[in-house]
N, C-alpha and C positions, 0 to 999 in steps of 0.2 A: 488431463486427457479423462477420458468415461469409456472404457471399452468393456464389453461384454460383462458389466455388472461390477468392474472394479474401477476405484479411480484410481489414477497413476498421476506420481512427485517427482521430476527430474527436477535436480538442484547440483548446483556446485557444490564438490567437496572434496576436502583434502583427506584423502584415510591415514594420510601420516604425520597429521598433527594439527594444532586449532591457530595455524598460520596460514597465510595467505601464497599456495603454491602445490604444485603435482596434482592438478585439477583433473578431475574424473566425472563425467554423467553418475551421481548419486540415483536412487531408483526407491521409490517404496509406494508400499500399495494401503487402501482403505475399503471397506463397502459401504462408511457413510459419514467420511471427512473428519472423523475423531480420533478414530482407532486406527493407528498406520502400525506397520510392518516392514523391517529394512528390509531390503534382497540386496543379490551383486549388484555391484555399479553395474549401468547400460554401458556406458560407455567411458574409455579409457584410449590412452594417448598408445598407439600402436602403428601405424603405419606410413608412412612417408607425408600424406597432407593432412595428417593431424598429430604426429609425434613430438611435438612440441606444446600441446595442450590442446584439451576439447572443451572448449568456450561456450558460451549459452546458445540457446534456441529454442525450438518449439515442435510438437508434435501435430500433425494436419491429418485425418482420418478422410481415405480416399472412399471412391465409393465401390460398395463391395465391404464394406468395413475394415480396410486394409491401414492401418495404421501407418505412420511413418513420420521418421524424424529428422526436421533441419537442423545443422548445427555449423558453428563457427570452430575453423581447425587452427592452429597455427603449426603451418607446413614446415619442411626442411629446411627454406628458405627464410622460415620468419616472416612468411604472408599468413596475413590473415584470409581464410578461404571458405567458402559453403561446401558443407556435406552431405549426405544424408546417409541414415541407416535404417534397417527396417528389419521385424521382427525373425528370430529362427524360423519359431515354428507360434504361427499366427492363430492355431489354435488354444493356444495357452493363453487361458485370461490374464493373466499374471504377467505377461511378456517379459519371462525370465530374460531372454538372451534376443543380442540384438547381433545383426550383420552389418560392417562397412564396407560394401563391394567393393571393385578396383577401378570402377569407372569414375571416383571421387577425382578429384571435388567437382562439384556440380557448377558451381560459380568461382572465377575467378578475380581477382580484383579490376584488370586492366586499367591501363595504361593512364585513363587518366579519373582514378581512384586512389585515393590513399591506402597503398596497403597493410599499415600499419593501424587504420583507424575504419574497421572493414570489417562488421559484426552483428551479430542477434538475428538470426534470420525471423522473422514473427511465422505464427500460423498466416497459411497458404489458402488463399479463396477464389474460389470457381466463378468463372461470367459467362453467359451468356453467348461469345464470342467465341467458346471451345478454348481458353486458356486459363489458365490457372496462375495466379498473381501474387506477389511476398515482396515486402519490404525488408533492405538489411541498412542498418545505420550507420554512419559515418560521417567525415568531416573535410572541409576543405579549408585549410588555412583554421580561420573562425566562424565558418558558416556551420551550424548544422544543419544534417543529411539527412531525407530518408530514401536512399534510392529503391526505386519498383524495378520487379523483374516480370517478364511472362515467358509461361511455359506451357507447350500443348502436351507433353506426357511426363513433368513432373524432374525430367532427366537434362533439358537443350534448357536452358534460362538464356532470353536477352535479354539485356538493359535497355529498360523506356530512355527515350531522348531525353525524358526530363527527370526529376525528383518530382514523387508524389507532393513533396512539399517541403519547405526550407527557409534557413531563418538566420539571417545575419550575428554576429557577436554572440553565438549562444557555442558553438564549442562541439562536440563531439555527442552524437546521439544515442544512448545506449541503449540497449532493450523496448526498442521501439513495437509498440501494441497500437493495432487497428481494428475497429471492431465496429460492427450497426448496434444502436440501440434504438429500441419503440419510442415512436413519439408518444404514445399511448398506453400506462399501464406498466408492472415491473416484470413483466413476461422477456428474459432473455431471447437473442436472435441468434443462430448460427451464423458462424462468419460468412459464409455465402450469403447469407439471406439478402432479396435483392426485392422487393415489394413495394416500394414508394412511400411507405409508412415509418421512415428512420430516420435518421440523422447518426451521422459517425463521430466515432472519437479517435483522437491518435493521439499517444500517450508517447513521449520521449524521456530519460533517464539521463539528466543533463551532468554530463563526468566532471564539470564543473563546479561546479553548487552540489551535487550527491542531491538531490531531491527529483523526485516523480512528476512532471508538469503534462495535461491535458488540456487540449482544445476540443470542443464540440461544432460542428460544421459541414457540410456538405460536400459529397464525394462525387466528382462528375465523371462516370465510367469512358462518357467519351473518349475523355483528354485525358482518364487516368491521373486526374487535379485534384487533391482537396484543399479546400476552400475554408479555413478560420469563422465561424460567427462573427460577424461585426464588432458584438459584443462579450467577444469571446478573445481575452486578451493573452496573446501567441508570448512566449517564450518568459524569464526571470519573476515578471509578476503576475505571469497568470495563473490560474487554479491550479492547485496541486492534489494530488488522490489523499494526502497526510502528512500534514504541518509538521511531521516528526522525524521518528528516525525509523525511515520506510523509503527504500530505494530498491530496484532492479525489480518492480514489480510486474505480472503477470497475468492475464484472463484466459478464462476458457468458455466457452458454451457448455454448461451441464445438459445435455439431453434428456438425463432421465427425470429432472426437475422443471425443463426449460428455464432456467434463468443462468446468468453471466458472472462466473465467480472471478473472486480477484484475490491473488496471494501478495506479498507481499513480503520483502527481508527485512527484520528489524537485524543489525548489527551492533557490536557490544560499544557499548560509552567508555570502560575500560581499559587498563594499557594489555599490550601484547603479556605481559610479565604474570598481569593475571589471568589470562585467555588459556597459556600453558598449563599454569598451577589448577584451572578449572577442568583442563582436558577437552574442552569443547568453545565455539567463539561463534555466534552468531543463531537465528533463532526465524522462522516462518512466522507472521503473525497468524491469527486466525482467521480462515476463510471469511471473505465480506460477498454479498450479495450485492451486484451494483445496477443500479436502473436510471434511466433519465428525470430526476425533478421536472413536477410538473409545469413548472414557469418554463421548462427546455434551454435554462440557461447552463444547467450542471447537474452532476451526477449525484445520487443518492448512494450509499453506503453504509450494511449493518452485517451487524456479524451472523451466517447462515446459522439456522431455523434449529438444526443439530447441536450445536452449543448448549442448549437448553436443558438436553439429556443429561448433563453431567451437573445441573443445580442440587446443592444440599435444602440443606436445614434453609428456609427463607423467615428475613423480619420483616418487620412496616411499620413505618411510620407516616403518618399524617396530619393536615395542618399544623403545622410546629413551625412557631415564629423561631425569625431569629432576627435578634437585633443589632445594633452595628457592637461588634467585635465579640460577639455570642458564637460560640461552634458546641454542636450537642453528635455524642459518640452514637455511631451506628452499635448497638450490641448484638450479641449471639450469632453473627457469624464468624469464619477465618477471614478477617479481615488481610493478609497476606495473597490470600486464592479467593474471588467472590468476583461476582457481579454483581453492579449497582444501576438501579434507575432512578431518574428522579428528575419529577416535575419543581420548575419552581414558580411560582407566583408574584409577581409585583406587583402592590397598591399602588404605585405612580409612576413613573418616567420622570417627572418633573426636576426632584432633584441631580436628573443625569449630569455629568460633567462637562463643560464645552471641550468637545475636539482641538486641540491645541494646533493652529496650523504650522506651528512648527514641527509639527509630527507627521505632516504629509509625505516628508523623504525618506521617513522611517519606515522597515519591513514592520511588521503585526510582533516578530521574535525581538525585535530591539525596542520597540515599544512596550510589551511584556517585561523585559530585563528592565528596563527604567522604572515600570510605575507596577510593581509585582504586587502578590497577595498579601502582605504587609505594608502595603500602601494603603492607607484610607480614601474610600472614594464615595463618591454622591450613589450609585446605585450600583454597587459592587462595588470591589470581588467578590464574589460567593459563591459557592460551589462546593467541592470535595476535598478534605486534605487524606488524601491514601498514603499507604505505609508509612504512617503515621507514630511514632514513639511515643510512650506515655505524656513526658512533660513537653511534647513537642520539637524536641532537637531535634528530630527527623522528619519530614515530610515532605510530599509531593503532591503541589497543587492541583489541581484542575478547576478551572473555574474560569468565570463570563466579566465584564467589566462593560457598563454601555453609556458610550457620548451623545452627545446631541451634537450634530456637526450640519449647522443652516438649519433646514427644516425638515431634516430626517438622523433617525438615529443610525447609530454604529456599532456593534455588538463585539468585542475582541473576547475569542476565546484562548486560555492559556493552558501550557500543561508544563509546568515550570522543576524543571528538575534542580536547582540554582540551593536549593534546602533539604534535599534528598539523601543526604549522608555527610557525617563529620568526617568522611576519609577525606584528605586534603589533594593529595598529590596521585596523578595518575587516571584521573575521571575527567571526561568529555560534559558538562553540568549546564545543558543550554536551556533557557525559558521560552520551549518551546510555542508557537500561537501564530493563529490565523484568523483571520475577520468571520462572519457567521452572518449570509444573504439571510435575515429571518424577517418575518412580519411579526411585529410585535403589537398588533391589535387587539390581540386579545391577552398583551402583557404577562405571557407565559414562556417559561425558556427550561430544553429538556437538556439531559446531559445522558450519556451510560458509559460506566467504564469497567473495565473487563481489567482486573489486578489480577496481576500471576508473578508474585515474587520479585522481580528484574523487570519487568515488563507492564505499562500498565497503558492500553488502549481506550481512547475517548472517541464518541462521536457526540457532536455537537447538534442540538436540534435537530433530532431524528437521521443525523447521516450527512448532514450538511456539510459539514466541518469536521475529519479526526485528526486525532496527535497521535499518535505514539511515542512514549519516552520509555528509556532505559536506563532504570536506577539500582543503586549498589547499596542501602541501606546497611548501616551498621548494628544498631541498636533495634530497629522498626524490620525484624526480623522475625518469620515462623508466629509463634503466640505469643510475640512483643511487640505483632503489628495490632496498629489501631486504625481507623475510619470514622471520618466527622462527617458531618455538612457545617459548611463555616459562612458568617455574612461579615464581610470587612465594608461595608457602607452603611454611608448614614439614611438611606431608605432600610426600612424594617425590610426583609423579604422573609415570604413565608414557603416551607418544602410543605406543599400541596400533596403531595403523595411521594414516597419513597419504597422502593421493595430493593433488599440485597440477599444476595444465596450465598451461602458455603459453595463452593465450588468442588467436586470431586477430581480424581487424575482419572484421565482413560485407561480404561484396561491393557492399551497397549501403547509406550510411549516412544512408536519407532524402533522396538526394539527385535 
């Protein structure tokens, strides 16, 4: 939320340890989305309607610049109910204290709603019929549901006759997010925007898979129904914000710069014992600007421009050929904490491997695990070896591989943690991957990777496909980490241009 010159981030937090439990609404503030200061928690369990937990929710700014929070409380009967909170002093731009009025809850589950699966209210939007609307995630048996509620005064909410959308066999829909995107241009739209030149995005976090999926489509305001576009696949095989370690995401409209910004949670991939030893668990990914691709079929994501203020020393490489089996080190930057942008030039696609029909039933992650960076191909694998040790005992490759499927080409993008560390116990080391819907007529592919010790966030083809990996190298740490461009395909690949920057720490790290 942006309020009186300050960005506010509220997040689920356990003040008593690096494990799940004792959840409060932590509260951090920033003037630039880069330097953050932690304040006292905004909400913590204290009343009958949330005594067993203050779970996720959203903030809405009402007319007159009045902020209000909607959140899920676990009440004294262990039911999930929807509550609200307001600032004790709205004139304070930092909103240090919040009040939970006694007329909570404002939404009960009702007899036809699963009270143990009814959570995460969205930012509300205003419609011309004089009602506010918001969604709450739920499930009925195995059907995922986003219930819609209406209110004239933000206090008395009525459930619509039908959910705004639901889908069989998808399980619990956590952290729903619903917002408009402009059909033309990058500018973001306020959640209540209704100008006629927009599509809508419905994102749900599927509890069964722990990934965030979204569709683009049409919102019928008269019927309060959302209909995904015909070519926007709904469910498990649909589009994701991020094909890696990224969950429970939330967007907000940044009125300061007229953009929509996406936050995501990258949880740990090591053991609870390791988390307790570290004293912390889970990070927020770098905020991303999101907008609709020119095709109208998917979103594009890109790190916010403010991140570039942390760039330090720059290294540039151009027109560097990479023959089969070659890797070239990017020297002169802090490889454990870097921002890398690279464009690869492909002289020909003729050597692209035929896409095996038996792979049709494999998702991208399983395909990447089957034919990773060490498996020689035709056009690819090529990309970056991040967080690599000197002799490549450890490395996290982020790469592309191109296939020929009939009369078209398929581009697979991988961020493979399987070789990221010599540590063998207590780690989840997946071969995260997604396909990239990109036009290869110019025979170029771009990649940007943000490397930060245990996090590698990568953006393929200008943000069409994004993958976040959590990795825990034992050798490739601090000054012993290296960065390489590589190619393991029979077709020579050229690094047309590569820019890498050492990245500085923010002045305030949520302290």
